[in-house]
Each structure stands twice: as structure tokens, then as C-alpha cells.
C-alpha positions in Angstrom: 153.2 -68.1 40.5 151.8 -71.3 42.2 155.1 -72.3 43.9 155.5 -68.8 45.3 152.0 -68.8 46.6 152.4 -72.3 48.1 155.6 -71.2 50.0 153.9 -68.0 51.2 150.9 -70.0 52.4 153.2 -72.4 54.3 155.0 -69.6 56.1 151.8 -67.8 56.9 150.3 -71.0 58.4 153.4 -71.6 60.4 153.4 -68.1 61.8 149.7 -68.3 62.7 150.4 -71.3 64.8 153.4 -69.8 66.6 151.9 -66.5 67.7 151.6 -66.0 71.4 148.4 -65.2 73.2 149.3 -61.6 73.7 149.8 -61.1 69.9 153.6 -61.2 69.9 156.0 -63.7 68.4 158.7 -65.0 70.7 161.6 -66.4 68.8 165.0 -67.0 70.2 167.8 -64.4 70.1 170.9 -66.7 70.1 174.4 -65.5 70.7 176.4 -68.8 70.7 177.6 -70.2 74.0 178.9 -67.0 75.8 175.7 -66.2 77.7 175.2 -69.8 78.9 178.8 -69.9 80.1 178.6 -66.6 81.9 175.3 -67.7 83.6 176.9 -70.9 84.9 179.9 -68.9 86.2 177.6 -66.3 87.9 175.3 -68.9 89.6 178.3 -71.0 90.8 180.2 -67.9 92.0 177.2 -66.8 94.0 176.5 -70.3 95.2 173.0 -70.4 93.7 172.7 -74.0 92.9 169.9 -74.0 90.3 171.1 -77.4 89.2 168.6 -78.1 86.5 169.4 -74.8 84.7 173.1 -75.3 85.1 173.0 -78.8 83.8 171.0 -77.8 80.7 173.4 -74.9 80.0 176.4 -77.3 80.4 174.8 -79.8 77.9 174.2 -77.0 75.4 177.8 -75.9 75.7 179.2 -79.4 75.3 177.1 -79.9 72.1 178.7 -76.8 70.6 182.3 -77.9 71.0 184.3 -78.7 67.8 186.3 -81.8 67.2 189.6 -79.9 67.8 188.4 -78.9 71.3 187.5 -75.3 70.4 184.3 -73.4 70.3 183.4 -71.1 67.4 181.5 -67.9 67.0 180.3 -68.9 63.5 180.5 -72.0 61.3 183.3 -70.9 59.0 185.5 -69.4 61.7 189.0 -70.9 61.1 189.9 -73.5 63.8 187.9 -71.8 66.6 187.7 -68.7 68.8 190.1 -68.3 71.8 187.8 -66.3 74.1 184.8 -68.4 73.4 186.8 -71.5 74.2 188.2 -70.1 77.4 184.7 -69.1 78.5 183.1 -72.4 77.6 185.9 -74.4 79.3 185.7 -72.4 82.5 182.0 -72.8 82.6 182.0 -76.5 82.1 184.7 -77.0 84.9 182.7 -74.7 87.2 179.5 -76.5 86.5 181.0 -79.7 87.8 179.8 -81.7 84.8 183.3 -81.8 83.3 186.7 -82.3 84.7 190.1 -81.3 83.5 191.0 -84.9 82.8 188.1 -85.4 80.4 189.2 -85.8 76.8 187.2 -82.9 75.5 188.6 -80.6 78.2 192.2 -81.6 77.5 191.5 -80.8 73.8 190.1 -77.4 74.8 193.2 -76.7 76.9 195.5 -77.6 74.0 193.7 -75.2 71.7 193.8 -72.4 74.2 197.5 -72.8 74.7 198.1 -73.0 71.0 196.5 -69.6 70.6 198.6 -67.9 73.3 196.6 -68.7 76.4 194.5 -66.6 78.6 196.6 -63.4 78.1 195.4 -63.2 74.5 191.7 -63.3 75.3 189.3 -60.4 74.5 188.8 -57.6 77.0 185.3 -58.8 78.3 186.7 -62.3 78.8 189.5 -60.9 80.9 187.1 -58.8 82.9 185.0 -61.9 83.7 188.2 -63.9 84.6 189.4 -61.1 86.8 186.0 -60.8 88.6 186.3 -64.5 89.5 190.0 -64.5 90.6 191.5 -65.9 87.4 193.3 -62.9 86.1 195.0 -59.8 87.7 193.3 -56.4 87.4 195.5 -53.8 85.7 196.9 -50.9 87.6 194.5 -48.6 85.8 191.6 -49.0 83.3 190.4 -47.1 80.3 189.5 -44.0 82.2 189.2 -43.1 85.9 185.8 -43.5 87.5 185.8 -39.8 88.0 184.7 -39.5 84.4 181.2 -39.9 85.9 181.5 -36.4 87.3 182.8 -34.5 84.2 180.3 -32.0 82.9 178.8 -32.4 79.4 180.7 -29.4 78.0 184.1 -31.2 78.5 185.8 -32.7 75.4 185.1 -36.2 76.7 182.5 -37.2 79.3 180.6 -40.4 80.2 177.6 -39.7 78.0 179.8 -39.5 74.9 179.6 -43.3 75.1 176.5 -44.7 73.5 173.9 -46.1 75.8 174.6 -49.8 75.3 178.3 -49.1 75.9 177.6 -47.0 79.0 175.7 -49.7 80.8 178.7 -52.0 80.4 181.4 -49.4 81.1 179.8 -48.1 84.4 180.0 -51.5 86.2 183.5 -52.2 84.8 184.7 -48.8 86.1 183.5 -49.8 89.6 185.0 -53.3 89.7 188.3 -52.2 88.2 188.5 -49.3 90.6 187.8 -51.7 93.5 190.1 -54.5 92.0 187.2 -56.7 93.0 187.2 -60.5 92.7 185.4 -63.3 94.3 186.2 -67.0 94.5 184.6 -70.0 96.2 186.0 -73.3 97.3 184.8 -74.8 94.1 186.1 -72.1 91.7 188.3 -73.9 89.1 192.0 -73.1 88.9 192.8 -71.9 85.4 196.5 -71.2 86.0 197.3 -74.0 83.5 195.7 -72.0 80.7 198.6 -69.4 80.7 201.0 -70.2 77.9 204.0 -69.0 79.9 205.0 -69.8 83.5 202.2 -68.5 85.8 203.1 -65.4 87.8 199.9 -63.9 88.9 200.1 -60.1 88.8 202.5 -59.8 85.8 200.1 -60.8 83.1 199.2 -58.0 80.7 195.5 -57.0 80.7 196.0 -54.8 77.6 198.2 -55.0 74.6 201.1 -52.5 74.5 199.2 -50.3 72.1 196.1 -50.5 74.3 198.1 -49.7 77.4 199.6 -46.6 75.7 196.2 -45.3 74.6 194.7 -46.0 78.1 197.5 -44.2 79.9 197.2 -41.2 77.6 193.4 -40.8 78.0 193.7 -41.5 81.7 196.2 -38.7 82.1 194.2 -36.3 80.0 191.1 -36.8 82.1 193.0 -36.5 85.4 194.4 -33.1 84.1 190.8 -32.0 83.3 189.7 -32.9 86.7 192.4 -30.8 88.3 191.2 -27.8 86.3 187.6 -28.0 87.6 186.8 -24.7 89.5 185.3 -26.6 92.4 187.0 -29.9 93.3 185.0 -31.9 95.9 187.0 -33.3 98.7 185.6 -36.8 98.3 185.5 -36.8 94.5 186.4 -40.4 94.2 183.6 -41.6 96.5 181.2 -39.4 94.7 182.2 -40.8 91.4 181.6 -44.4 92.6 178.2 -43.4 93.9 177.4 -41.7 90.6 178.2 -45.0 88.8 176.1 -46.9 91.2 173.1 -44.5 90.8 173.5 -44.7 87.0 173.0 -48.4 87.0 170.2 -48.5 89.5 168.3 -45.8 87.7 168.3 -47.9 84.5 166.8 -51.1 85.8 163.9 -52.6 83.9 160.8 -54.1 85.6 162.4 -57.5 85.5 165.5 -56.3 87.4 167.9 -56.4 84.5 170.1 -53.5 83.4 168.7 -52.1 80.1 167.3 -55.6 79.6 170.8 -56.9 78.6 172.2 -60.1 80.1 175.8 -59.0 79.7 175.3 -55.6 81.4 173.3 -57.2 84.2 176.1 -59.8 84.8 178.6 -57.0 85.2 176.2 -54.9 87.4 175.8 -57.7 89.9 179.6 -57.9 90.4 179.8 -54.1 90.6 177.1 -54.0 93.4 179.0 -56.7 95.3 182.2 -54.6 94.9 180.3 -51.7 96.5 179.4 -53.8 99.5 176.0 -55.2 98.5 175.1 -58.6 100.0 174.6 -61.7 97.8 171.0 -61.7 99.1 170.3 -58.0 98.5 166.9 -57.6 96.8 168.4 -55.8 93.8 170.8 -58.7 93.1 168.2 -61.3 93.7 165.7 -59.6 91.4 168.5 -59.2 88.7 169.3 -62.9 88.8 165.6 -63.8 88.5 165.3 -61.5 85.6 168.3 -63.2 83.9 166.7 -66.6 84.4 163.7 -65.4 82.4 166.0 -65.0 79.4 166.5 -68.8 79.2 164.8 -70.2 76.1 163.8 -73.8 75.3 164.2 -74.8 71.6 164.9 -78.0 69.8 165.6 -79.9 73.0 168.2 -77.4 74.2 168.1 -74.5 76.7 169.8 -71.3 75.6 170.4 -68.1 77.4 169.5 -65.0 75.4 171.3 -61.6 75.8 167.8 -60.1 75.8 164.5 -61.0 74.2 163.9 -59.8 70.6 160.2 -59.8 71.0 159.3 -56.3 69.8 161.7 -56.6 66.8 160.4 -60.0 65.7 156.8 -59.1 66.2 156.9 -55.8 64.3 158.8 -57.4 61.4 156.5 -60.4 61.2 153.4 -58.3 61.3 154.6 -56.2 58.4 155.7 -59.3 56.4 152.3 -60.9 56.9 150.6 -57.7 55.7 152.8 -57.7 52.7 151.7 -61.3 52.1 148.1 -60.2 51.9 146.8 -60.7 55.4 144.5 -57.7 56.1 145.1 -55.6 59.1 141.5 -56.4 60.3 142.5 -60.0 60.7 142.3 -61.0 64.4 145.9 -62.2 64.4 147.2 -58.7 63.3 144.7 -56.9 65.6 146.2 -58.7 68.5 149.7 -57.9 67.3 148.7 -54.2 66.9 147.6 -54.1 70.5 150.8 -55.7 71.7 152.9 -53.2 69.8 150.8 -50.3 71.0 151.5 -51.4 74.6 155.2 -51.4 74.0 155.6 -47.8 72.7 157.7 -45.8 75.1 156.3 -43.1 77.3 159.4 -42.5 79.5 162.3 -40.3 78.7 165.6 -42.2 78.3 169.2 -41.2 77.9 168.5 -40.5 74.2 167.1 -37.2 75.4 170.6 -36.0 76.4 171.5 -35.5 72.7 168.0 -34.9 71.5 166.2 -32.9 74.2 163.3 -31.2 72.4 161.1 -34.2 71.6 158.6 -36.3 73.5 159.0 -40.1 73.8 157.6 -42.1 71.0 160.0 -44.8 70.1 160.0 -48.6 70.6 162.7 -50.8 72.0 164.1 -54.2 71.0 163.1 -56.4 73.9 159.8 -57.2 75.6 160.6 -55.3 78.8 162.5 -52.4 77.2 160.9 -49.1 78.4 163.8 -46.5 78.3 166.1 -47.5 75.5 164.3 -47.1 72.2 166.0 -47.4 68.8 165.4 -46.1 65.3 165.2 -49.6 63.6 162.6 -51.0 66.1 160.6 -47.8 65.9 160.4 -47.9 62.1 159.5 -51.6 62.2 156.7 -51.0 64.7 155.4 -48.0 62.8 155.3 -50.1 59.6 153.3 -52.7 61.4 150.7 -50.3 62.7 150.6 -48.2 59.5 147.2 -49.5 58.3 145.7 -49.4 61.8 146.7 -45.8 62.2 144.7 -44.7 59.2 141.4 -45.4 60.9 141.9 -45.6 64.7 142.7 -42.4 66.7 144.6 -44.4 69.3 147.0 -45.8 66.7 147.1 -42.5 64.9 148.4 -40.8 68.1 151.0 -43.5 68.5 151.9 -43.1 64.9 152.4 -39.3 65.1 154.6 -39.6 68.2 156.7 -42.3 66.6 157.2 -40.5 63.3 158.2 -37.3 65.1 160.7 -39.2 67.2 162.2 -40.8 64.1 162.6 -37.5 62.3 164.2 -35.9 65.3 166.8 -38.6 65.5 168.5 -37.8 62.3 172.2 -37.0 62.8 173.7 -33.7 61.8 175.6 -35.5 59.0 172.3 -36.6 57.4 172.3 -40.3 58.3 170.6 -42.1 61.1 172.1 -43.8 64.2 170.6 -46.8 66.0 170.1 -45.5 69.5 171.4 -42.0 70.2 171.8 -38.9 68.0 175.2 -37.4 67.2 177.1 -39.8 69.4 180.3 -40.3 67.4 183.3 -38.7 69.1 186.5 -40.0 67.5 188.5 -40.0 70.8 186.4 -42.9 72.0 187.8 -45.1 69.3 191.1 -44.8 70.9 190.0 -46.6 74.1 191.3 -50.1 74.6 188.0 -51.7 74.0 187.6 -54.5 71.5 185.9 -53.1 68.4 185.6 -49.7 70.1 184.8 -48.1 66.7 181.5 -50.1 66.7 180.8 -50.6 70.4 181.6 -47.2 72.0 179.8 -44.9 69.6 176.7 -44.8 67.5 177.5 -43.2 64.1 175.2 -43.0 61.1 175.1 -46.4 59.3 174.0 -47.4 55.9 171.5 -50.0 57.2 169.8 -47.6 59.6 169.8 -44.8 57.1 168.4 -47.0 54.3 165.8 -48.7 56.4 164.6 -45.3 57.8 164.4 -43.9 54.3 162.3 -46.9 53.2 159.9 -46.3 56.0 159.7 -42.5 55.5 159.2 -43.0 51.7 156.8 -45.9 51.7 154.7 -45.1 54.7 155.1 -41.3 55.4 155.2 -40.2 51.8 158.4 -38.2 52.0 160.6 -37.9 48.9 164.0 -36.8 47.9 162.6 -33.3 47.4 162.4 -33.0 51.2 165.7 -31.4 52.5 166.2 -33.9 55.3 165.6 -36.8 53.0 168.0 -35.4 50.4 170.7 -35.1 53.1 170.2 -38.7 54.0 170.5 -39.8 50.3 173.6 -37.7 49.9 175.1 -39.4 53.1 174.4 -42.8 51.5 176.0 -41.8 48.2 179.1 -40.5 50.0 179.5 -43.8 52.0 179.1 -46.3 49.1 182.1 -48.6 48.9 184.2 -48.6 45.8 182.8 -52.0 44.7 179.2 -50.6 44.9 178.2 -52.1 48.2 177.4 -50.5 51.6 178.6 -51.8 55.0 175.7 -52.7 57.3 176.4 -52.4 61.0 173.6 -54.5 62.5 173.4 -57.4 59.9 176.0 -59.5 58.0 177.0 -57.3 56.4 177.6 -55.8 53.0 174.6 -57.7 51.5 172.5 -56.3 54.4 173.8 -52.7 54.1 173.4 -52.8 50.3 169.8 -54.1 50.5 168.9 -51.4 53.0 170.5 -48.6 51.0 169.0 -49.6 47.6 165.4 -50.1 49.0 165.6 -46.9 51.0 166.7 -44.7 48.1 164.2 -46.2 45.7 161.4 -45.6 48.3 162.1 -41.9 48.4 162.2 -41.4 44.7 165.8 -42.0 43.6 165.8 -43.4 40.0 166.6 -47.1 39.6 168.8 -45.9 36.8 170.9 -43.7 39.0 174.6 -44.6 38.6 174.9 -45.3 42.4 172.0 -47.8 42.3 173.2 -49.5 39.1 176.7 -49.9 40.6 175.2 -51.6 43.7 173.1 -53.8 41.4 176.1 -54.9 39.5 177.9 -55.8 42.8 174.9 -57.9 44.0 174.7 -59.7 40.7 178.5 -60.4 40.8 178.3 -62.2 44.2 175.2 -64.4 43.6 176.0 -68.0 44.2 175.6 -70.8 41.6 172.6 -72.1 43.5 170.8 -68.8 43.1 171.2 -67.6 46.6 173.5 -65.2 48.5 175.7 -65.8 51.4 178.2 -63.7 53.3 180.6 -64.6 56.1 180.8 -63.0 59.5 184.4 -62.4 58.7 183.2 -59.4 56.7 182.4 -57.7 60.0 186.0 -57.7 61.2 187.8 -57.4 57.9 185.6 -54.6 56.7 185.3 -56.0 53.2 183.0 -58.5 51.6 184.0 -62.1 52.5 181.9 -64.8 50.7 180.5 -67.6 52.9 180.8 -70.2 50.2 177.1 -71.2 50.6 173.7 -69.4 50.6 171.6 -68.4 53.6 167.8 -67.7 53.6 168.0 -64.3 55.1 170.9 -63.0 52.9 169.3 -64.4 49.8 166.0 -62.7 50.7 167.9 -59.4 51.1 169.6 -59.8 47.7 166.3 -60.7 46.0 164.4 -57.8 47.7 167.0 -55.3 46.6 166.8 -56.4 43.0 163.0 -56.4 43.1 163.1 -52.8 44.2 164.9 -51.7 41.0 163.5 -54.1 38.4 160.2 -53.4 36.7 160.4 -56.8 35.0 161.9 -59.9 36.6 165.4 -60.9 35.6 167.1 -64.2 35.8 169.0 -63.4 39.0 165.6 -62.7 40.8 164.1 -65.9 39.4 167.0 -68.0 40.6 166.9 -66.3 44.0 163.2 -66.9 44.4 163.7 -70.6 43.4 166.4 -70.9 46.2 164.0 -69.5 48.8 161.2 -71.9 47.8 163.5 -75.0 47.6 165.3 -74.1 50.9 162.5 -72.9 53.0 162.1 -76.1 54.9 165.6 -77.4 55.1 167.7 -77.5 58.3 171.4 -77.5 58.2 174.3 -75.2 59.2 173.2 -72.5 56.8 169.8 -72.1 58.4 171.4 -71.4 61.8 174.3 -69.3 60.5 174.3 -65.9 62.3 173.3 -63.1 60.0 172.8 -60.5 62.8 175.7 -58.4 63.9 176.5 -57.7 67.6 180.1 -57.0 68.6 182.6 -57.4 65.7 184.8 -60.3 66.6 183.0 -60.8 69.8 179.6 -62.3 69.1 177.1 -62.7 66.3 173.4 -63.2 66.4 171.3 -66.1 65.0 167.7 -64.7 65.0 165.5 -67.8 64.9 162.8 -65.6 63.3 164.9 -64.5 60.3 164.3 -67.7 58.3 160.6 -66.7 58.2 160.6 -62.9 58.1 162.8 -62.1 55.2 161.9 -64.9 52.8 158.2 -64.2 53.4 158.8 -60.5 52.6 160.8 -61.2 49.5 158.4 -63.7 48.2 155.4 -61.4 48.8 157.1 -58.5 47.1 157.8 -60.8 44.1 154.2 -61.9 44.0 152.8 -58.4 44.3 155.1 -57.0 41.7 154.9 -59.7 39.0 151.5 -61.1 39.9 150.3 -61.4 36.3 153.1 -63.7 35.1 154.2 -67.2 36.0 157.9 -66.5 36.4 159.0 -69.3 38.6 159.4 -72.7 36.9 157.3 -75.2 38.8 159.8 -78.0 37.8 163.2 -77.0 39.2 166.2 -78.4 37.4 
């Protein structure tokens, strides 16, 4: 057991040194180069010449370019990613630190043209290009802006979108309605990135299938509007103002919209489209809020889409407690106070679908006060579980949080991430990239499994409880044929399978249950020869397991932890996985920065800088705690 204890001690020591004064851990939430590119484009478009920041972002983007001129979303992405390459190229030209004649920019242009040019880009990329005068707006968008006025009893209304989609859709509705764009004297000309002769105004914003869907839904909504018993004379203007109020009412204290970079970026352009000055206090404050998302690490400056402070802090606190650090330790006392200060007291949009419960959740980012989610709430409650047993202040927070979690269960038995029963199938027809994942918030195996784990281990609920039984049945019904489960917020089938197994075991499902054993056989079948596990981000778009061809720390930890949950005695697969975690804990290569967090399928993936510490520490601690009496791991690796 000595090598395990040594690695646990190393991780604990590292985490002690990296804790912030307020008790939190502040690790980077990295998305690739999209956010740096968009920030350069925003600052240059508004003629805000924060040269130091722009230069640092440009350097970061340049370093991420591949030899063939492209930029990738993940290491094993074949050749490169068209939208990411367009965004990065545009940003570098706009920054002024690269010119079209530079060798790397010529290579990027050749790659873009080989993939069909600008017209083949993703929707969000086209929106950004249209906002800055590089692409024509379509005649009509997904839905008319009047959707903002439709009552909730209509078959489709604005709040059928999940919250993280709404804060992106609202500003897009405004800018598309206004056909707004803004150029400066120094805006680059990207007309040479069209694969066909450039005729501005004739380029398709949507594919033919997307255009057909958009027109159908647009017509349906317009017909509904005509049937309203009272039709305001200035409905269009009222709808635009409703979209404006929607955004302004959801600003966080730092001026960002929902604390998201991407939503705030779009909001700034939407406000400009409505007549706001560049120097309007709301816009100035939003830009300053975005600048706080810049993160210095390893000599580079990155732009986060939000902070991940609450998530990282809650998970690390729990992992440290599993590693044997007592809750009375000063480090964890400080963490408890930080987490207590971040519990929500405001009602957010989650209340629309879940009206009869008081606030009690936690959000993802440091400044999030109105957009709690189930996963962060479970994580925070795990972290304060021991404190809640003896301290009335924590006990009150605990009770509110548990009630909120229980109230968020969907009618189908599973749990969503952000909002209850937000899964209308019609939204999947909208011409939004990955609309099945980005427009709605259905039950998912990872959220359901992780919530069951919390409710079983920390609340004491079992499968004999009717609501827990419904959740277990949901998981059983959604198991894949090969025995795995798809995880929405991690990559991907390893993540979902780990969550489902550990969740069901925690509420009393037998390790010998056929569903569990089928999942175990699948995990064993995909273990790599080095003892680890590794899954490609391609799984997220292909909706089937795609091996990475190498092992990652977080995915290995998930695989090991799942097997630990069902194994009373250690097995060879566990021993090999533990050995991989020990041997690879300090290494730095492409596998240690591979994104294992899911964002938008095919759009962006997340490298949590905290994950190389959280999940290995948790798996190693669970191994030590379960098999403490035996020296399972060979101290002399082969």
C-alpha cells in the first residue's frame, strides 16, 4: 500500500499549497482557442486597445496551430477543425500580429478552403462573422423574436429552451432581427476564405435541411401569434424590449451574462444593435467582467468561458476528505466557509419549471448567483456533509440543498443538469449545431448516477424509496447495448458508465445485478494495455464509444473507481489501473491536457486543469480505504 499512500500524500501536499486565501481552488477552465479568438475580435471591433492582453492571446493562439495550418478542438481530431481555424485566423489578422502573407496564415487559408470555406462553418462562427461584417445575415432566423411574448401554455415558447441556451438565443434573436454588423477601418477582409467566387448576400447561412426546418417553425410561430386574442400594435418592438430585459435581468455582479463569456460576447453586440453606445456603463462593465476570466498558466494567458471555482473547490474538498483529511482541518474549514458563501439565495429561471421550492442550489462559477445546477449542488453538499452534522449553519444549508436536489428530479425519473422537465422534442428540429444537447436539458446518465451516489452515500436513501427506484429504472432503461452509458458532461461513455455504476451501488443495487455486470464487462473490455482507460472526444458526436488509443488520468480514475464500487476484493484490472495512476501522476504530455469535459458536441470540449488531481486522488483514496489491509500494488513496476 506504500506507493498508493505516497501518491496520495503527494497530491494532498500539492493541493494544500495551491489553495487560495478564501478557501477555494482556482484552476483553469480551458476551452481551446475559441474564447481567446473571440476576445481579440471583440476588443478590436470596439477599438479597445488593451494591447498587452491582445498580444498574449495572439501568442497563445499561434502556439496552438498545427503544422498543416489548422487548429484542433482535441489532439486526435483528424486534420483539424474548420470553425476553430476560421476563428483563430480571423483573430490573428485582427490582432495585427499576423498578416495574410505570413506562412502560417497562408497554410490556414489553404486548410479552410480545402474544407469548403466559410460557408461550411458552424452556426456560432457564422453569427460572429456576420456581427463583424464578414458574412450576410439570413432573411430569417430560427424563430421570430416575437417568441419572447408567447405565453407558457403555447406548444413552444422561449422558456422551453434550457437556461444556458436562452442566454445565447436571446441576443442572437436581436442581432439577426436587426441584421446588425459593425466594421472598423482595421477589420480584416475575409472574402478570400470563400471557396466559391465571393458574392456577398448569396452565401447560405443554413444548410438546406436547416433552412427547411427553420422556415417551418418560423411559419408555425407566426400562425400562433395571429391567433392570440389580443395582438399588441407594436408587438415587434415589445418583443425586442422583452429580449433586452431578459438579458439585463440576468447579469451577474461582474457584469457578465450568466457568468458565461460566450453569452456576454453576444449580449454586447445585441445591446449595440439596440442603440447602446460603446461606452454605455453596461457594456463597459461587461467587458471588464470578461477580462477577469483571463487566466495565467504555464507562461500562457487563456480566456475561460467562465470560472469553475465552485465545481473544483467542492470536488477537491470531497476528495481530500476521502483521502483522510479531517473536516476539522483548517484547510477544509476555510473551504467550507467558501462553499457556504456561494449557496444560492435568489430565485432563478429554474423556478419556472419547479415553482414550489426555495433556493438552495450551487452554481458552477465563482460569481454565479442565479443559475444553480444539480451536479454542483451535489458536489457542494458532499463537501459540507461532515460539517453539517455538528454545525447548525451548515445543517440549514444542507437541508435547503437536499430539498432542492430532490425537487429537481424529472418526471421520467432521471435528473437534468439545470432545469426540470426541459426536453421538448420540437427544439431538436431547430437549425442549431448539436441542438439535441444544447437546446434542452433532458435526464442524463451522468447526472442521474452522480445524484444517486450523493443521495445514497450521504442522505441514506435506498432503492426502496420510490423516487430512487424510478431513477434506477431510468438508468436501466437507458443502458447501451454494449453495457455502457452515455455521459453528457464528460467524455463520455466511460464517464457515464462510472456515474451509473457508482450511483446504483450507492443506493443498494447489488453488484451482481445483470445490468451492473454487463457494465463491468464493458469496462474490462476497453482497458488499455498500460492499465489505463482513454476515450476520444469523437464519442460525443458519433454517439458511440471511440477509443483514444492512449490513457488519460481522469478517465482511468473513473474506470478504476467504477470497478472498486463493485469489487469486494481487488482484481487485476484495478491493480493495473492503480499502477497507471501512480506512474503517470507527475507526467506532462498531450494525454494530461486532453479534454475530458464535454461542452457543445462538435463545438468545444473542456480541459479542466483540476481533473488530473481530483479524480486520481479520489480513486486512490477509495482503493486504500477499501483494501487497506493488503499490499496489493507491486512496489516494483514491470
